[in-house]
C-alpha positions, -999 to +999 in steps of 0.1 A: -109-109+315-086-135+302-086-172+312-053-190+318-047-222+297-054-243+328-085-223+337-098-227+301-093-264+301-111-267+335-140-246+321-141-268+289-141-300+310-170-286+330-188-278+298-182-313+284-195-329+315-226-307+314-232-318+278-228-355+286-251-352+315-277-335+293-274-363+267-278-389+294-309-371+307-324-370+272-316-407+267-331-415+301-363-396+293-365-414+259-361-448+275-388-440+300-411-428+272-404-460+252-410-481+283-443-463+288-454-468+252-441-504+246-467-521+269-495-502+252-483-513+218-479-549+229-514-548+245-528-542+210-520-579+202-551-601+202-550-625+231-564-660+225-578-684+251-580-722+245-614-738+250-625-761+278-605-793+278-606-824+300-574-838+285-538-831+297-511-819+273-495-853+278-527-870+267-527-847+236-493-862+227-504-898+233-536-893+213-518-875+185-491-902+183-515-930+180-536-913+154-506-902+135-495-938+130-530-946+118-530-916+095-497-925+078-512-959+070-541-943+052-524-914+035-498-915+007-468-901+024-441-885+002-413-900+023-386-877+009-360-870+037-350-837+020-386-824+020-395-836+055-362-822+069-370-789+052-405-788+066-393-799+101-366-772+102-391-745+091-419-758+113-398-760+145-386-725+139-422-714+139-431-737+169-405-720+191-427-689+188-459-708+196-472-701+232-483-727+257-471-762+262-440-771+243-451-801+223-427-823+203-437-808+170-430-827+138-439-819+102-443-843+073-453-841+037-483-859+022-479-868-015-512-852-026-516-823-050-547-810-031-538-777-014-543-788+022-527-793+056-539-806+089-526-810+125-533-837+151-531-830+189-497-831+204-478-815+175-482-839+145-485-817+115-490-828+078-486-806+048-498-817+013-473-814-016-500-793-033-497-766-005-459-764-010-463-761-048-490-735-045-470-711-023-451-684-041-427-677-012-414-695+019-434-670+040-467-681+024-458-718+032-448-707+067-482-691+070-500-724+063-477-742+088-481-715+114-519-718+111-517-756+118-492-751+146-516-728+162-543-755+162-519-776+182-509-748+206-545-739+213-554-776+217-583-773+194-585-811+186-589-823+222-611-793+230-635-804+203-634-840+216-642-826+251-672-806+238-685-837+220-682-857+252-697-831+275-727-825+253-735-862+255-734-863+293-759-848+317-747-815+332-752-829+368-723-854+364-699-830+347-679-826+379-674-864+380-661-865+344-635-838+349-624-852+383-625-889+374-608-910+347-632-903+319-605-885+299-585-917+299-616-937+288-624-912+260-587-912+250-590-950+245-621-946+224-605-919+202-571-937+198-566-953+164-598-939+151-582-914+127-601-902+096-599-869+077-634-863+090-628-873+126-638-852+155-602-843+161-602-823+129-637-807+130-627-772+140-653-745+146-652-712+127-640-696+160-611-722+161-601-713+125-602-676+133-580-681+163-555-702+143-554-674+117-547-648+143-521-668+163-505-680+130-500-644+119-485-636+153-461-665+150-451-654+115-443-619+127-424-632+158-403-655+135-394-626+112-417-633+083-440-608+067-473-615+086-493-605+055-481-637+038-509-658+052-535-634+037-516-634+004-518-672+002-556-671+008-560-644-018-540-665-043-561-696-037-593-675-040-582-661-073-571-694-087-604-712-078-628-684-088-656-700-107-642-735-100-646-760-072-631-744-040-597-756-030-598-784-004-581-761+020-613-740+021-636-770+025-616-784+055-609-749+068-640-727+068-634-695+050-653-665+066-658-635+044-634-614+066-607-640+068-581-622+045 
């Protein structure tokens, strides 16, 4: 049986439509499979919960601002616009990936060769010149900054202040503290009382572990190699072996499984 030219074209058109429909079905199935798998993959990400806190995020900012002014009187700031602008650009890129309240993050350099960094409530982050010089790559420096940004996002500073306040008050009047104006009174006590050993910077081992995990997540979400943070810790460990530990490890407890 022979097909006419017109009949052949119609048959071919029918064949082409059948192939296209088959491809669309395959793509549809693939999309459904991907949709089914994606939530499971995302669910593997470690979720982190901030601790108890009687402060509001706005009070975090107020407290951080007041203590940042005090800090900059006590510390030797680098005051190099190029360096601070670089840190701010990098830091704010990381901060856009930080969850929770959107604080007015700002990043400045301290003219100190000690490998260290710290963050005050409300988004005031300070990076020592030594930490910049110790990093082999921007990703490693970003790891340090992402760690400190995570302390802010998780509100560790005011959470520690809250715990200190609550442990000094009888449990029976806890409800009155949270419901009353005690946070404002505590804020006034803490304001302007900055020191490198102040309660706002005394993080627990759990706090440090949370900042490591969230910092790694922020690195990944920003497009950096998330292993960079561990690489930086390994580098510091290797360089200080047999010597006095880097200040970063004295201010930031270093559990055995941290890397």
